[in-house]
C-alpha positions in Angstrom: 20.4 41.1 67.0 21.1 42.8 63.6 18.4 44.8 61.9 16.4 42.5 59.8 15.1 43.7 56.2 12.1 42.5 54.5 11.4 43.3 50.8 8.1 43.3 49.4 7.4 43.2 45.5 4.3 42.7 43.2 3.7 41.0 40.1 0.9 40.5 37.4 -1.2 43.5 38.2 -1.1 46.8 40.3 -3.5 47.5 43.2 -2.9 44.0 44.6 -2.4 45.4 48.1 1.2 45.4 48.8 1.0 48.4 51.1 -1.9 46.4 53.1 0.2 43.1 53.1 3.4 44.9 54.2 1.3 46.7 57.0 -0.3 43.5 58.1 3.3 41.9 58.5 4.4 44.7 60.3 1.4 44.8 62.6 1.8 41.0 63.6 5.7 41.8 64.2 5.0 44.7 66.4 2.4 42.7 68.2 4.8 40.4 69.2 7.2 43.0 70.7 9.4 43.9 67.8 10.3 47.4 66.7 9.1 47.7 63.1 8.8 50.4 60.4 7.9 50.2 56.7 9.3 52.5 53.9 8.0 52.7 50.1 10.0 53.2 47.3 8.1 54.6 44.3 9.5 54.3 40.6 8.0 57.6 39.5 10.3 60.2 38.8 8.4 63.2 40.5 10.4 64.1 43.6 7.3 63.5 45.8 3.4 63.4 45.2 3.1 66.8 46.2 2.4 68.2 42.5 0.8 65.1 41.3 -3.1 65.6 40.6 -5.1 63.3 42.9 -6.5 61.6 39.9 -3.0 60.5 38.9 -2.1 58.7 42.3 -4.6 59.3 44.9 -4.0 61.0 48.2 -1.0 62.8 49.0 -0.2 61.7 52.6 1.5 64.2 54.8 3.9 63.1 57.7 4.5 64.7 61.0 7.9 66.4 59.7 6.3 67.8 56.5 7.1 65.2 53.8 4.6 65.0 51.0 4.6 61.2 50.5 2.4 58.0 49.0 -1.1 57.3 50.4 0.6 53.7 51.5 2.4 55.6 54.3 -1.4 56.5 55.7 -1.9 52.7 55.7 1.5 52.2 57.7 0.6 54.7 60.3 -2.9 53.4 60.9 -1.7 49.6 61.2 1.2 50.4 63.4 0.1 53.6 65.1 3.7 55.1 64.8 4.7 58.3 62.9 6.4 57.9 59.7 8.8 60.5 58.1 10.5 62.0 55.1 13.1 59.0 55.3 10.0 56.5 54.9 9.2 57.4 51.2 11.6 57.5 48.5 11.1 58.2 44.5 13.2 57.6 41.5 13.1 61.2 41.3 14.6 61.9 44.6 17.3 59.1 43.8 18.3 60.7 40.3 18.4 64.3 41.9 20.7 63.3 44.6 23.1 61.3 42.3 23.0 64.3 39.9 23.9 66.7 42.3 26.6 64.8 43.6 27.9 64.6 40.1 27.7 68.1 39.7 29.6 68.5 42.9 32.5 66.4 41.4 32.0 63.6 44.1 32.1 60.9 41.6 35.7 61.8 40.7 35.3 62.3 36.9 34.1 58.7 36.4 30.7 58.0 34.1 27.8 58.1 36.2 25.8 55.1 35.5 22.6 53.2 36.8 25.0 50.7 38.3 26.6 51.3 40.5 25.7 54.7 40.9 21.9 54.9 41.1 21.7 51.3 42.7 24.2 52.2 45.2 22.2 55.2 46.4 18.8 53.3 46.5 20.6 50.8 48.7 22.1 53.3 50.7 18.3 54.7 51.3 17.0 51.2 51.9 19.4 50.6 54.7 19.4 54.2 56.2 16.5 53.4 58.8 18.3 50.2 59.9 21.3 52.5 60.9 19.4 54.5 63.4 19.3 51.7 66.0 15.5 52.5 66.5 14.2 49.3 64.4 14.3 45.6 64.6 13.0 45.0 61.3 12.7 47.5 58.1 9.8 46.5 55.5 10.4 48.0 52.2 7.7 48.0 49.9 8.9 48.3 46.3 6.3 50.3 44.0 4.9 49.3 40.7 4.9 45.9 39.2 7.9 43.7 38.3 8.7 44.0 34.6 7.9 47.7 34.8 10.9 49.4 33.2 10.7 52.1 36.0 11.2 49.4 38.8 14.3 47.7 37.4 16.9 49.7 39.3 14.9 48.9 42.6 14.9 45.2 41.6 18.5 45.4 40.8 19.3 46.8 44.2 17.4 44.3 46.1 19.2 41.6 44.4 22.7 43.3 45.4 21.1 43.3 49.1 20.4 39.8 48.9 24.0 39.0 48.0 25.4 41.6 50.5 23.2 41.1 53.8 23.6 37.8 55.7 20.9 35.5 54.6 19.3 35.1 57.8 18.9 39.5 57.8 16.9 39.3 54.5 13.6 38.1 53.3 11.9 38.8 50.0 8.1 38.4 49.7 6.4 38.5 46.2 2.8 39.5 45.9 0.9 38.1 42.9 -2.4 37.3 41.5 -4.1 33.9 41.1 -6.9 34.7 38.9 -10.2 32.6 38.8 -11.8 32.2 35.3 -15.6 31.4 35.8 -16.0 30.0 32.3 -13.2 27.1 33.2 -14.3 27.2 36.8 -10.7 27.0 38.2 -7.9 29.3 39.4 -5.1 29.7 37.3 -1.4 29.8 38.5 0.4 30.7 35.4 0.2 34.5 35.9 2.0 33.9 39.2 4.7 31.5 37.5 5.5 34.3 34.8 5.8 36.9 37.4 8.0 34.9 39.6 9.9 33.9 36.5 10.4 37.4 35.5 11.7 38.2 39.1 14.1 35.5 39.0 15.4 36.7 35.7 16.4 39.6 37.5 18.3 37.6 39.9 15.7 37.9 42.8 14.4 34.6 44.1 11.4 35.1 46.5 11.5 33.4 49.9 7.7 33.8 50.2 4.8 34.3 47.7 1.6 35.7 48.8 -1.0 35.2 46.3 -4.2 37.3 46.0 -7.1 35.4 45.2 -11.1 35.5 45.2 -11.1 31.6 46.1 -9.4 29.5 48.5 -6.1 27.9 47.2 -6.4 24.1 47.4 -3.2 22.2 48.6 -2.6 21.1 45.0 -2.7 24.8 43.8 0.0 25.6 46.6 2.0 22.8 45.7 1.9 23.7 42.2 2.9 27.4 42.6 5.9 26.1 45.0 7.2 23.7 42.7 7.2 26.1 39.5 8.4 29.1 41.5 11.0 27.3 43.7 9.8 27.9 47.0 9.0 25.4 49.9 5.1 24.6 49.7 4.4 26.1 53.1 5.8 29.3 51.8 2.8 29.9 49.4 0.4 32.1 51.3 -3.1 32.8 50.5 -4.5 36.3 50.5 -8.1 36.0 50.1 -10.3 39.3 49.5 -11.3 40.3 53.2 -14.4 42.5 54.1 -12.0 45.2 55.5 -8.4 45.9 55.1 -8.2 45.8 58.8 -9.1 42.1 58.8 -5.8 41.3 56.7 -3.5 41.1 59.8 -5.9 38.1 61.1 -5.8 36.3 57.7 -2.0 36.6 57.6 -1.6 35.4 61.1 -3.8 32.3 60.1 -1.7 32.0 57.2 1.5 32.2 59.5 3.2 35.0 57.5 4.8 36.4 60.3 6.1 32.8 61.5 7.7 32.2 58.3 9.5 35.5 58.4 10.7 34.9 62.0 11.8 31.5 61.2 13.8 32.9 58.3 15.3 35.6 60.6 16.1 33.1 63.1 14.3 34.6 65.8 12.6 32.4 68.5 10.9 32.6 71.6 8.7 35.6 70.9 5.2 35.7 72.4 2.2 35.1 69.9 0.8 38.7 68.6 -1.4 40.5 71.1 -4.1 41.7 68.8 -6.8 42.5 71.9 -7.3 46.0 70.9 -7.6 45.3 67.4 -10.1 42.6 67.7 -12.1 44.9 70.0 -12.1 47.5 67.2 -13.1 44.8 64.5 -15.6 43.6 66.9 -17.5 47.0 66.8 -16.7 47.5 63.2 -18.7 44.4 62.0 -21.3 44.6 64.6 -22.7 48.4 64.8 -25.9 49.4 66.5 -26.9 51.9 64.4 -26.0 53.9 61.1 -25.8 57.4 59.5 -25.6 58.8 56.1 -22.6 61.6 55.8 -22.4 63.5 52.5 -18.6 63.7 51.7 -18.6 66.8 49.0 -15.3 67.2 47.0 -14.1 67.4 43.6 -12.3 64.2 43.4 -15.0 61.9 44.7 -14.9 59.6 41.7 -11.6 58.4 42.6 -11.7 56.7 46.1 -8.1 56.9 47.0 -8.2 60.7 46.4 -9.7 61.2 50.0 -8.4 57.8 51.5 -7.7 59.1 55.0 -11.2 60.9 55.3 -12.7 57.5 54.4 -10.6 55.7 56.8 -11.0 58.0 59.7 -14.9 57.5 59.1 -14.4 53.8 59.5 -12.5 54.2 63.0 -15.1 56.8 64.1 -17.9 54.9 63.3 -16.3 51.9 65.2 -15.8 54.0 68.0 -19.5 54.9 68.1 -20.6 51.4 67.1 -22.3 53.1 64.2 -22.0 52.1 60.5 -21.2 55.5 58.4 -22.7 55.3 54.9 -20.3 58.0 53.1 -22.2 59.3 49.9 -19.8 60.9 47.7 -21.3 64.3 46.2 -19.3 66.1 43.3 -19.0 69.7 44.2 -18.8 70.7 40.7 -22.4 69.2 39.8 -24.1 70.7 43.1 -26.3 73.8 42.3 -29.2 75.7 44.1 -31.5 73.8 41.9 -30.4 70.4 42.9 -28.9 70.9 46.6 -31.8 70.0 48.5 -32.2 66.9 46.5 -28.6 65.7 47.0 -28.2 66.6 50.6 -31.5 66.5 51.8 -31.2 62.8 53.2 -28.0 63.4 54.9 -27.4 63.2 58.6 -24.2 65.0 58.3 -22.0 67.2 55.7 -18.1 67.2 55.3 -16.8 69.5 52.9 -13.5 68.2 51.6 -9.9 69.8 50.9 -8.8 70.5 47.5 -7.0 73.0 45.5 -8.3 75.6 42.7 -11.6 76.9 41.4 -13.1 74.1 39.9 -16.2 73.0 42.1 -15.5 75.8 44.6 -19.4 77.0 44.3 -20.8 73.9 45.0 -18.8 73.8 48.2 -20.0 77.0 49.2 -23.7 75.7 48.5 -23.0 72.9 50.7 -21.8 74.8 53.7 -24.9 77.2 53.2 -27.1 74.3 53.3 -25.6 72.7 56.4 -25.6 76.1 58.0 -29.3 77.1 57.3 -30.8 73.6 58.0 -28.7 72.9 61.3 -27.3 69.6 59.6 -23.9 68.9 61.4 -21.1 70.4 59.4 -17.3 69.6 59.1 -14.8 71.4 57.0 -11.4 70.5 56.3 -8.6 72.9 54.8 -10.5 74.3 51.8 -13.7 73.4 53.3 -13.1 75.2 56.5 -12.0 78.2 54.0 -15.3 78.1 51.9 -17.2 78.2 55.3 -15.6 81.3 56.0 -16.4 82.8 52.4 -19.9 81.4 52.6 -20.3 83.0 55.9 -18.9 86.4 54.7 -21.3 86.6 51.6 -24.8 85.3 53.3 -24.4 86.7 56.9 -22.2 89.7 56.5 -23.4 90.6 53.0 -20.0 90.4 51.4 -20.9 89.2 48.2 -17.4 89.5 46.5 -16.1 87.4 49.4 -13.6 84.8 48.1 -10.2 83.5 48.3 -7.3 84.9 46.5 -6.4 81.5 45.3 -9.1 82.1 42.9 -9.5 85.8 42.3 -6.1 87.7 43.4 -7.9 90.8 42.7 -10.9 90.2 44.9 -11.9 93.3 47.0 -12.9 90.9 50.0 -10.1 88.6 50.4 -11.5 86.9 53.6 -8.9 83.9 52.6 -5.4 85.1 51.6 -2.1 83.6 50.7 0.2 83.3 53.8 2.8 85.9 54.1 5.7 83.5 53.9 4.1 82.0 50.7 4.0 85.2 48.7 7.9 85.0 47.7 7.5 81.2 46.8 7.7 80.4 43.0 8.4 76.8 43.2 5.3 74.6 43.8 6.7 71.4 45.1 7.2 71.0 49.0 6.9 74.6 49.7 3.3 74.8 51.3 3.0 75.0 54.9 3.6 71.3 55.7 3.6 69.1 58.8 2.4 69.2 62.4 2.0 72.7 64.1 0.6 73.7 67.6 -3.0 75.0 68.1 -4.4 76.5 71.2 -8.2 76.1 71.8 -10.7 78.6 73.3 -11.7 76.5 76.5 -15.5 77.5 76.0 -15.5 75.8 72.5 -16.7 72.8 70.7 -13.1 72.0 69.8 -11.9 72.2 73.4 -15.0 69.8 74.4 -14.0 67.6 71.7 -10.2 67.3 72.2 -10.5 67.9 76.3 -7.4 69.9 76.3 -6.0 73.3 75.4 -3.0 72.6 73.2 -3.2 70.0 70.2 -1.0 69.3 67.3 -2.3 68.7 63.9 -0.9 68.2 60.4 -1.3 71.0 57.7 -1.0 71.3 53.8 -2.0 74.7 52.7 -0.8 78.0 51.3 -3.8 80.2 52.2 -5.5 81.2 55.3 -8.2 83.0 57.1 -7.5 86.7 56.5 -7.4 88.1 60.2 -8.4 91.4 58.9 -12.0 90.3 58.8 -11.8 88.5 62.0 -13.5 91.1 64.4 -16.3 91.4 61.7 -16.8 87.8 61.3 -16.8 86.9 65.0 -19.2 90.0 65.8 -21.7 88.2 63.4 -21.4 84.8 65.0 -18.6 82.9 63.8 -15.8 82.5 66.2 -12.2 81.5 65.6 -11.7 78.8 68.6 -8.4 77.6 67.6 -5.1 79.6 66.6 -1.5 78.8 66.2 0.0 80.1 69.3 3.0 81.5 67.4 1.6 83.2 64.4 -1.9 83.8 65.5 -3.2 81.9 62.3 -6.8 80.7 62.4 -7.1 76.9 62.8 -10.5 76.4 63.8 -13.7 78.4 63.2 -17.2 77.3 64.9 -20.5 78.7 64.9 -21.7 78.4 68.4 -25.5 78.7 67.7 -25.3 75.9 65.5 -25.9 72.3 66.8 -22.3 71.1 65.2 -20.5 73.4 63.0 -16.7 73.2 62.9 -14.2 74.1 60.1 -10.4 73.1 60.7 -7.4 74.3 58.6 -5.4 71.4 59.2 -5.9 67.9 58.1 -7.1 65.9 61.1 -7.9 62.6 59.0 -4.0 62.0 58.9 -3.8 61.0 62.4 -6.6 58.7 63.0 -6.1 55.3 63.5 -8.2 52.2 64.4 -7.1 51.9 68.2 -7.0 56.0 68.3 -9.5 57.6 66.1 -9.6 61.1 65.4 -11.3 62.9 68.1 -13.4 65.4 65.5 -14.4 62.6 63.3 -15.8 60.8 66.4 -17.5 63.8 67.7 -19.2 64.5 64.0 -20.4 60.9 63.7 -21.9 61.1 67.1 -23.4 64.6 66.0 -24.9 62.9 62.8 -26.5 60.1 64.9 -28.1 62.7 67.1 -29.5 64.7 63.9 -30.5 61.3 62.6 -32.4 60.3 65.6 -34.1 63.6 65.8 -35.0 63.8 62.0 -36.1 60.4 61.3 -37.4 61.8 57.7 -33.8 62.2 56.5 -33.5 58.4 56.4 -36.0 58.2 53.4 -33.8 60.9 51.5 -30.5 58.9 51.9 -31.6 56.3 49.0 -31.9 59.2 46.7 -28.5 60.6 47.8 -26.7 57.4 47.2 -28.2 57.3 43.5 -27.3 60.8 43.1 -23.7 60.1 44.4 -23.3 57.3 42.0 -24.2 59.8 39.1 -21.9 62.4 40.4 -19.0 60.0 40.4 -19.7 59.2 36.8 -20.0 62.8 35.8 -17.0 63.6 37.9 -14.6 60.9 35.8 -15.3 63.1 32.9 -14.0 66.3 34.6 -10.9 64.3 35.8 -10.1 62.9 32.4 -10.2 66.6 31.3 -8.0 67.6 34.0 -5.5 65.0 33.0 -5.7 66.2 29.5 -4.8 69.6 30.5 -1.9 68.3 32.2 -3.2 70.0 35.6 -1.0 69.6 38.9 -2.3 68.8 42.4 -3.7 72.3 42.5 -6.2 71.9 39.9 
């Protein structure tokens, strides 16, 4: 069987959920026994999202092989349970960079380099690249942006050419659009969808299937109208209503027979119905929790939910594993002070200090660590969160008041967190951090070992700074233990305080490998510890309401800081 290609575009508005529709279709095809992967083509000129401020584009997702990619790749991995790679995310910047480098090498033999054919040829080459590996039966390609955007035009043109070049039975195009409901008229309006498809058709692409995002059910009359004016068969208009969880969307798409329409177009027959047994078990636990916990997520980008997307999804997975609803309260670290820390964190059953870069909001993270340590509240620190746990311990337990990271103060006399040796000669920011999966060896008598149940683990990284091992003997003598290290470099990967009920900080990003069917072990253990804390401290329940109100206030205040960051042209390390 030839490799089959599905192209997913979007119209009318952004954020309709092309990534979720792509991942849902991929899940259904995979559950029928096909080998499927998804790739994202982003129209921005950045080489990758690595230097983008999270306020600009949300979380930067890191793959096993160290690619800094769009957050939609996180959805792809969570739905499919398989790793993506550098080849799964391509930007306009990467396309132009390749073409310009080839031109400088003389590869075009003196010809004038143009969008057509040179840029579109490179886009097509990348679109077909994964298919040539022989590893996949179906490649789903999500086109970022919205049809009509100037930036997206070369990608749409590449799809048009591939529709013409590939056999008809090997290529399906899906267009996701919006059918808004006007409450004043009390009816759904199809005109935006019609105009969006017309714009796509003007670019030479005729969609085979139209997926309509809607808040109300599509009547048969609405479906016929969309089909008639958009030139598709009536049965090829798919309803995508708002769902209680993104993880419900595959079931909704199965009910709409999206996967069957695609298989029929490909001429693939006699496949079994999708086996979603484990997926349904996860959803059953997700929608029928037996308990709940309140967890503070202390970070500097909390007003933008997508900035910590993988962390939030990991809590969904870990909550379901524990049959527990996890109420995540976003606390902006920039506005956390000694005067309000009790008010904001007093009702929490667990505290997670999130990753980030730069000085803004750093002292608030240190305060959150101090509160968790002194009040025996379950604590989980990720990347910068782990580093601030070390800083707080050095300051308050060791008495090293000037302890800080050299990221903040290069001249500090107490650099408990320092720039990694191989980073000291690096001047280029993009793609030069310690990225991707690295091994970690766990101490057998540690909390980490009890959580993972094995000595060697592998987790993904994205950082430049590390625990300064010159301070390790002093820190360990005072009660904070390094229980996980890279076996080759000795880099401290995990710190714990054994005398604390649950205190763990990790240099890596465990949230990047959590899926509904295989939740990340530390998140599962952290939620379980938070459940135990809530049971033992029923007074904490009352404080959670106040914490939620504070979190809403923090998000509003944080949006102002985010706008200031943008105005200053800050990078991802702001």
